[in-house]
N, C-alpha and C positions, 0 to 999 in steps of 0.2 A: 971442483967447487965449477970448473968451466961447464963442464958437460949438464951440471944441474941449471946454471945459468941461462944455459940456450934453452933445454926444456921449457925455463920459466917464461923467457922473453917468446917461444913458438906460441906457446898456448896460450899467452894473451892477446898473441897478432892475432891466431884463428880465431878468437871470440870475438875481435875490434871487425872482421873480416864479417862473421855471421852475422853483426849487430849492423854494420854497413850494410849488408844484402836484405836486411830487414827492415832496414830506415826506407830504403830507397824500390825495394820490387813492391809494384802495386800489390794488392791483396783487398778481401773482398769485402764489399761494405758493411759500416757499422750497423747492425740487425737488432733493434729495442726489442724485445718477446712482451714486454711488461715494465709498466711503470708507476711511480708514486708522485705522483704532484708536491710541489714545495706549496703551493697554496693550502694543501691536507694538514701541514704542520704546524703545532704549536710553537715555536721556537722558544718561547718566553720560557716554557714547562720542558721543552728536552733542553732543555740549559738553564734546569733547577736543580739538582742529584741530592740537596737533599732535601726532596722530596721520594726518594727511590729508597723506598720500605726497608728492603731487605740486601746487603751487598750481594754484588756477582761474585761468584769466582773468577779470577784469571790465572790461569796456569801458564807461565811464563818455561821456556827451554831455553836452558843453559847449561853450557860446559862444565867439569869441573877447574878446569883451568882457565876459564873466563871470568876471574873474583873481581876485577874492574868492573865487567859491566855490570853484574849483579849487582853490586853497591852503588850502580849509577843509576842503574832502575829502582829497585828498594829505595832508593832516596826519593825518588820522583815521584814514586806509589803511596809515599809518605804522605802527601801532601792531600792527599785522599782519601774519605772515608765510606765512600761505597764501594769498596773493592775488598776480595778476599786475594790476598795476593802469595800463591803458592807455585813456589817451586818443583821444576819436572828435570831431573837431573840428565842431559841430553846423551842418548846411544852414540858411541864413537868406535871408528874402526876395529878396535882393539876387539869390541863387543860383539860382530857379526854371524863370531862362530856359534854363537847362544842363538842366532836364527836360523832358520831352514828360507829363503827367498826364492820365489820361485816368479820369474818374469821372461812377458813374451820376446820374442825375437829381436822386437824392434827396439828394446827398452834397453840402450849400453849406459851403465851407469857408473860411476866412480864409487867408492868405498864411503865417501864422504858423504855424495848425493844418497848413498842409500841408507848412510846413518842418519840423514836428516830427516829422510821419508819417515823409518822407524819411530826417530824421535816424535816427530807427530800422531802417529800411531797410538806410541805410548801414553801421551798427555790426552789423546781421546780416550783411551783407555782408563785413564784413570782419571777422569768427569766422570765416564760412566758407571764407571764401579761406585764413585762418590752421591748417583743417582741423582745429579744436576740436573735439573729441566732443562737447563741452556749454560753454558759457558763462554767467556772468551779461551780462546790457543794463541798464544803473541812467542815471539823471538824475544830473544833479550834486549833487543834493539830499538825497543818504540817509544814512542814518546806520543804521551797522551797531548795534544794541542787546546780541546776542549775537552772538559768534562762533562758530561751527559746525566739524564735521570735514563739507564735504562731499562727500566719496568715501563714509561710511556713510550720508549721505538719500539720494542718489542710488543705492545698495544697497537702497536700502528702498521706490522708487519701482513703481509699477506696468510690466510690460512696453510698453506702447503711449505712454507719456506723453512729449510733445509738448514740453509750455512748464508749467513750475510758475510762480506769479503768485505772489512773495513779500510782493507788498503791497496792498491794495484800499480803494478806498474802501466802504462798506457802505449804503446807501440804503436807507430801511425800507421792509419790506414787511409783511402782513398777519402773518403766523406769525414775525415777528420773535423771538422768546421759543425758536421752534422751530432756527431756527438757531443763538445764543448754546449754548444744549443742545449742539447737535450741535459747535461748535466747541469745547468744553471736555472734550468724550468724543474730538476726532478730532483726529487732525494734518493731514491731508490731506483735502479734499473737491472733489469733482467738479460742478459746477453748472450749469445752461444758464440761471440767474441773472446778469444784469448787475452783477457786483460787481467793480468797474474798475480798473483803475492801470496804466498804462505804468511806472512808477518806479522798478519791480525786478523782472526774472524772470528765471529760469535756463529756460533751451532748450540740447534737444540736436540733433544735425545731422540729424536727420529735420523735428524744429522746426523747423530753418531752410529747409531745402528745400522745407517747405508754403511757410513765408513767401514767400521769396524767388520761388516760382512767378510771384508778379505783379509782379516787376521783372527789368527783362533792361536793361543798357548804358542806364542813365539814364531807361528806359523803364518808368512807373508805369500799368500796368492794374488798375484797378479796376470795370470796367461789368458784371461780376458780380458785383458785391459787395453783399450785401442788407440786411445793417445799418447804422448808422449807423457814420461815417468819420473818429471822433479817431482817433490812434495804437492807444490799449489795441483800441478794437473791430474794428481791421484786422488788427493784429497775431495778437490770439487767436483771432480768425473761423473756422471750421472747423481747429482746431488740436485733437487732445487735450489741455485745458489741465486743470491743478489746481491748489487753490487753499490756498496752505501759511496754516493757521488761526495756526502755533505764532508767535508774535511774535518775531519780528529782525529786521527793518528797519522804521524810521521815515525822515518826511524832514524837513527845518528846518523849523520854523512861520514862513515866507514865502513870498510866492506865486512861482511855479515862471515861469524866462523862457519855457521852452517851450512847458509850459501855461498860459495869461492863466485871469486868473481863479482857479485852483486854491484860493487859499486862503477862497473861498467855499465850494467844495466840503467843505473840512474844517469849517466851521461849521455843518454838518449830518450830518457823520461819526460816527456812533454808537459 
């Protein structure tokens, strides 16, 4: 028992040190590759979900053991009529023997991280198989702060979009004030900075095909992947990803069952 406690404490300290390094080490300037100005948005129409004709499929990833999370999410979603809420059974470390996973040498992943990544691929595959033109992939701790008309939002998007990130962790960078200014003025931003989180994202058919090109019949091949390998980095890599700066989603203030130690990331969230 003492040994287990030492391992847990050591792991937490290691993560805190890494986050301290990120917090205080100067990083690249924020770069906005493309934006959509708030002045182009009819917020009255955006915030009128009753005008959405077809419900959007929302696939949420949930562990069999996370019964309370499932109940809370379904209770929250029961307030809305413009979603089809579909559960995706999360993959666990005990399921990994059914998968062939090829990783580049720089990717050191725990079994939980591999399971989380595969769970996202499973959810995207399910949406693709259901022939969704677009859908929302989410984890089971999301909370909708604002319900919106998704059909109107999609009509606003650039023609080349593949993924719209609906929530993000924002680590500090040199000109953080520039990002805050962009955030106030712009509804949508495309950037090459690592504003990550796979808690919730909108994905279209082209995006699904792009992501699933790495996944075939329980075989995940990331040998050509060049960035870090947590789920958000893999899913968003080499896709036309935009970040929705307008706050419509938050997460429960408890640690993620899919992403260990995410509560520590929130400590540094600005």
